[in-house]
DOVOVEX-914034 format. One record per residue: residue in three letters; x, y, z of N, C-alpha, C in turn; residue number from 0; chain. Coordinates in Angstrom, 1 decimal. Example, Ala and Ser with C-alpha at 12.3 -4.5 7.8 and 13.67 -1.06 7.14 Angstrom:
(ALA (13.2 -5.7 7.8) (12.3 -4.5 7.8) (13.2 -3.3 7.8) 0 A)
(SER (12.8 -2.2 7.1) (13.7 -1.1 7.1) (12.9 0.0 7.9) 1 A)
//
This chain:
(MET (-41.7 75.9 16.8) (-42.8 76.0 15.9) (-44.0 76.5 16.7) 0 A)
(THR (-44.7 77.3 16.0) (-46.0 77.9 16.6) (-47.1 76.9 16.4) 1 A)
(SER (-48.2 77.2 17.2) (-49.3 76.2 17.1) (-49.9 76.2 15.7) 2 A)
(GLU (-49.8 77.3 15.0) (-50.3 77.4 13.6) (-49.4 76.6 12.7) 3 A)
(ASP (-48.1 76.6 12.9) (-47.2 75.8 12.1) (-47.5 74.3 12.3) 4 A)
(ILE (-47.7 73.9 13.5) (-48.0 72.5 13.8) (-49.3 72.1 13.2) 5 A)
(ARG (-50.3 72.9 13.3) (-51.6 72.7 12.7) (-51.4 72.4 11.2) 6 A)
(GLU (-50.6 73.3 10.5) (-50.4 73.1 9.1) (-49.6 71.9 8.7) 7 A)
(VAL (-48.7 71.5 9.6) (-47.9 70.2 9.4) (-48.9 69.0 9.5) 8 A)
(ILE (-49.7 69.0 10.5) (-50.7 67.9 10.6) (-51.6 67.8 9.4) 9 A)
(ILE (-52.1 68.9 9.0) (-53.0 68.9 7.8) (-52.2 68.4 6.6) 10 A)
(ALA (-51.0 68.9 6.4) (-50.2 68.5 5.2) (-49.9 67.0 5.3) 11 A)
(ILE (-49.6 66.4 6.4) (-49.4 65.0 6.5) (-50.6 64.2 6.2) 12 A)
(ILE (-51.8 64.7 6.7) (-53.0 64.0 6.4) (-53.3 64.1 4.9) 13 A)
(LYS (-53.0 65.2 4.2) (-53.3 65.4 2.8) (-52.4 64.4 2.0) 14 A)
(ASP (-51.1 64.2 2.5) (-50.2 63.3 1.8) (-50.7 61.9 1.9) 15 A)
(ILE (-51.4 61.5 3.1) (-51.9 60.2 3.3) (-53.2 60.0 2.5) 16 A)
(ASP (-54.1 61.0 2.6) (-55.4 60.9 1.9) (-55.7 62.1 1.1) 17 A)
(GLU (-55.4 62.1 -0.1) (-55.5 63.2 -1.0) (-57.0 63.7 -1.1) 18 A)
(GLU (-57.9 62.9 -0.8) (-59.3 63.2 -0.9) (-59.9 63.7 0.4) 19 A)
(ALA (-59.1 63.9 1.5) (-59.5 64.4 2.7) (-60.1 65.8 2.6) 20 A)
(ASP (-61.3 66.0 3.2) (-62.0 67.2 3.0) (-61.9 68.0 4.4) 21 A)
(PHE (-61.1 69.1 4.4) (-60.9 69.8 5.6) (-61.9 71.0 5.8) 22 A)
(GLU (-62.8 71.2 4.8) (-63.8 72.2 4.9) (-64.8 71.8 6.1) 23 A)
(GLY (-65.0 72.8 7.0) (-65.9 72.5 8.1) (-65.3 71.6 9.2) 24 A)
(LEU (-63.9 71.4 9.1) (-63.3 70.6 10.1) (-63.4 71.3 11.5) 25 A)
(ASP (-63.8 70.5 12.5) (-63.9 71.0 13.9) (-62.7 70.5 14.6) 26 A)
(ALA (-61.9 71.4 15.0) (-60.6 71.1 15.6) (-60.7 70.4 17.0) 27 A)
(ASP (-61.9 70.4 17.5) (-62.1 69.7 18.8) (-62.8 68.4 18.7) 28 A)
(LYS (-63.0 67.9 17.5) (-63.7 66.6 17.3) (-62.6 65.7 16.7) 29 A)
(PRO (-62.7 64.4 17.0) (-61.7 63.4 16.5) (-61.5 63.4 15.0) 30 A)
(LEU (-60.3 63.5 14.6) (-59.9 63.6 13.2) (-60.4 62.3 12.5) 31 A)
(ARG (-60.2 61.2 13.1) (-60.6 59.9 12.5) (-62.0 59.9 12.1) 32 A)
(ASP (-62.9 60.4 12.9) (-64.3 60.4 12.6) (-64.7 61.4 11.5) 33 A)
(GLN (-64.1 62.6 11.5) (-64.4 63.6 10.5) (-63.8 63.3 9.2) 34 A)
(LEU (-62.6 62.8 9.1) (-61.9 62.6 7.9) (-61.9 61.1 7.4) 35 A)
(GLU (-62.6 60.3 8.1) (-62.7 58.9 7.8) (-61.4 58.2 7.7) 36 A)
(LEU (-60.5 58.5 8.7) (-59.2 57.9 8.7) (-59.3 56.6 9.4) 37 A)
(ASP (-58.7 55.5 8.9) (-58.6 54.3 9.6) (-57.4 54.2 10.5) 38 A)
(SER (-57.3 53.1 11.2) (-56.1 52.9 12.1) (-54.8 53.0 11.4) 39 A)
(MET (-54.7 52.4 10.2) (-53.5 52.5 9.4) (-53.1 53.9 9.0) 40 A)
(ASP (-54.1 54.7 8.7) (-53.9 56.1 8.4) (-53.4 56.8 9.6) 41 A)
(PHE (-53.9 56.6 10.7) (-53.5 57.2 12.0) (-52.0 56.8 12.3) 42 A)
(LEU (-51.7 55.6 12.1) (-50.3 55.1 12.3) (-49.4 55.8 11.3) 43 A)
(ASP (-49.8 56.0 10.1) (-49.0 56.7 9.1) (-48.7 58.1 9.5) 44 A)
(ILE (-49.7 58.8 10.1) (-49.5 60.1 10.6) (-48.4 60.1 11.7) 45 A)
(VAL (-48.5 59.2 12.6) (-47.5 59.1 13.7) (-46.1 58.7 13.1) 46 A)
(MET (-46.1 57.8 12.2) (-44.8 57.5 11.6) (-44.2 58.7 10.8) 47 A)
(GLU (-45.0 59.4 10.2) (-44.5 60.6 9.4) (-44.0 61.7 10.4) 48 A)
(LEU (-44.6 61.8 11.5) (-44.1 62.8 12.5) (-42.7 62.3 13.0) 49 A)
(ARG (-42.6 61.0 13.2) (-41.4 60.3 13.7) (-40.3 60.6 12.6) 50 A)
(LYS (-40.6 60.4 11.4) (-39.6 60.5 10.3) (-39.2 62.0 10.1) 51 A)
(ARG (-40.1 62.9 10.1) (-39.8 64.3 9.8) (-39.1 65.0 11.0) 52 A)
(TYR (-39.5 64.7 12.2) (-39.1 65.4 13.4) (-38.4 64.6 14.4) 53 A)
(LYS (-38.1 63.3 14.1) (-37.4 62.4 15.0) (-38.1 62.3 16.4) 54 A)
(LEU (-39.4 62.3 16.3) (-40.2 62.2 17.5) (-40.5 60.8 17.9) 55 A)
(GLN (-40.4 60.5 19.2) (-40.9 59.2 19.6) (-42.2 59.4 20.4) 56 A)
(ILE (-43.3 58.9 19.8) (-44.6 59.0 20.4) (-45.0 57.7 20.9) 57 A)
(PRO (-45.0 57.5 22.3) (-45.4 56.2 22.8) (-46.9 55.9 22.5) 58 A)
(GLU (-47.1 54.6 22.4) (-48.5 54.2 22.0) (-49.5 54.7 23.0) 59 A)
(GLN (-49.2 54.8 24.3) (-50.1 55.2 25.3) (-50.5 56.7 25.1) 60 A)
(ASP (-49.7 57.4 24.3) (-50.0 58.8 24.1) (-50.9 59.0 22.8) 61 A)
(TYR (-51.1 58.0 22.1) (-51.9 58.1 20.8) (-53.3 58.8 21.1) 62 A)
(PRO (-54.0 58.6 22.2) (-55.3 59.2 22.4) (-55.1 60.8 22.4) 63 A)
(GLN (-53.9 61.3 22.8) (-53.7 62.7 22.8) (-53.6 63.3 21.4) 64 A)
(LEU (-53.6 62.5 20.4) (-53.5 62.9 19.0) (-54.9 62.8 18.3) 65 A)
(ALA (-55.9 62.7 19.1) (-57.2 62.4 18.5) (-57.8 63.6 17.7) 66 A)
(THR (-57.7 64.8 18.2) (-58.2 66.0 17.5) (-57.1 66.9 17.1) 67 A)
(LEU (-57.4 67.8 16.2) (-56.4 68.7 15.7) (-55.9 69.5 16.9) 68 A)
(ASN (-56.7 70.0 17.7) (-56.3 70.8 18.8) (-55.4 70.0 19.8) 69 A)
(SER (-55.8 68.8 20.1) (-55.1 68.0 21.0) (-53.7 67.6 20.4) 70 A)
(CYS (-53.6 67.4 19.1) (-52.4 67.2 18.4) (-51.4 68.4 18.6) 71 A)
(VAL (-52.0 69.6 18.4) (-51.2 70.8 18.6) (-50.7 70.9 20.0) 72 A)
(ALA (-51.6 70.7 21.0) (-51.2 70.8 22.4) (-50.1 69.8 22.8) 73 A)
(TYR (-50.2 68.5 22.3) (-49.3 67.5 22.6) (-47.9 67.8 21.9) 74 A)
(LEU (-48.0 68.2 20.6) (-46.7 68.3 19.9) (-46.0 69.6 20.1) 75 A)
(GLN (-46.7 70.7 20.6) (-46.0 72.0 20.7) (-44.8 71.9 21.6) 76 A)
(PRO (-44.8 71.3 22.8) (-43.6 71.3 23.6) (-42.5 70.4 23.0) 77 A)
(LEU (-42.9 69.4 22.2) (-41.9 68.5 21.5) (-41.2 69.2 20.3) 78 A)
(LEU (-42.0 70.1 19.7) (-41.5 70.8 18.5) (-41.1 72.2 18.7) 79 A)
(GLN (-40.9 72.7 19.9) (-40.7 74.1 20.2) (-39.4 74.6 19.6) 80 A)
(ASP (-38.4 73.7 19.4) (-37.1 74.1 18.8) (-37.0 73.7 17.4) 81 A)
(ALA (-38.1 73.1 16.8) (-38.0 72.7 15.4) (-38.1 73.8 14.4) 82 A)
//
């Protein structure tokens, strides 16, 4: 998967979780939780959806690496390179 593919997947997952999420003006370097008003359960839903769709095991200590859209892409790209 390309970085753009991963970016689209993350946005699609968030849209599935929160249909009212507003991506206009989203800063890819700022925490998603702050910008989109995601709570901890929403964040866990994102992680669980990645696990379900791509059979990824994301250890809890790696969760901070999923804070921003850019950090999500950087973390997931090597894991999804063959997806």
